C-alpha positions, 0 to 999 in steps of 0.5 A, a space after each residue: 500500500 501507499 501511505 504518505 504523511 502530510 500537514 493540513 493547511 488549517 491546523 498544521 497537524 500531521 495526518 496520514 493521507 492514504 493513497 491507493 485502490 479499494 476493490 469494493 463489492 458494491 451491493 445491489 440497490 446502492 448507487 456508485 456515488 452512495 458507495 463512495 460516500 460511505 467509504 469517504 466517511 472512513 477516511 481522514 477529512 480532506 482525502 480525495 476519493 472517486 471511482 472508476 466506472 459507474 455501476 447502476 444501482 440495481 447491479 452489484 460487483 466490482 467497483 474500484 474506489 480510487 483514494 488520494 493520489 490514485 484518483 489520477 489513475 481513473 482513465 487507466 482503469 476505465 480503459 481496462 477490460 471488464 467482465 460481467 455476468 447478467 441475466 436477460 429475460 425474454 418476452 418483454 421489454 422495459 423503458 430502462 432496459 432493465 428491471 428498474 421499470 415495469 414490464 411491457 409484454 411482447 406480443 406472442 413471443 416464440 422461444 428461440 432455440 439455442 442455435 438461434 441465440 448463439 448466431 445472434 450473439 455472434 453478431 455482437 462480437 468485435 467493435 460494434 455500434 451500440 445505442 446507449 439506453 435512453 435512461 443513462 447518465 450520458 449528457 445531452 446539452 449538459 443534462 443527463 439523458 435519464 433526467 430528460 427521459 423522466 421529464 418526458 422530453 425527447 432523448 436522441 442518443 447516437 450509436 457509438 463504437 464499443 468493443 465486445 470481446 466474448 459472450 458465453 452462455 452460462 444457462 438457458 431456460 425460457 425466458 431467462 438467459 444467463 450470460 458472461 460478457 467480456 468487453 471494453 469501456 463504455 459498453 452497456 450490458 442492458 443495451 445488449 439485452 435490449 438488442 438481443 431481444 429485438 434480433 430474436 423478435 421476442 423482446 428482452 431486458 436485463 434482470 440481473 447484473 454483476 461486474 465480476 472483473 476490471 483488469 486484474 481486480 476480480 469479484 473473488 478478492 473484492 471487499 464488502 462495506 461491512 468488512 471496510 467498517 470492521 477492518 478499516 481502509 488500510 487493511 484492504 488497500 491496493 497500491 496505485 499503478 506506477 506512473 510511467 
């Protein structure tokens, strides 16, 4: 870990300012910002903290918290490959492309065969054009798209290039399809669920999502908020990457 001792400007007292990375297992129903806020309360006043890559509130899994000087490495971690496990439900859609909004049933959906699903998934691999969900944090004229959508205002998000490395079927039993997805920066897993449902002509949305890996950090070695409260930050701190 990296710990430095600096003097505050106001009191002149020496305090330990921590620099490093926490591999947090973010629980469901907690926003990424709220998770940062809870950990911030465990740090010395004035210590900087941020995160590398937002997880939606309904999602769980790896959320990298960057503390102190490690906040400067945000772009490094944003560009690291990521892995997710998610469950797609066919036969319906939602406005948010996930389970945060009521279902809209698809008229007379016909369950696809596994070969049909595999062919459809193959079309997602590589550098592909993906239209972000309307309910996303992307800005339109300075306003988050989700805020405009909630106000009933038009949201026009253009497709953008994302990289999807692998998609593996973990389980399939109509109407639920569980997937493991390896991808690059900016990929929306719920957009994959939405688009897959459209290709198969049955509708689809994401019911569950867990980020299992960012670069070398994986879920097996992630720490919970309860562990941080019990053990303290320093016990679970990883060193920041060496600057070139």
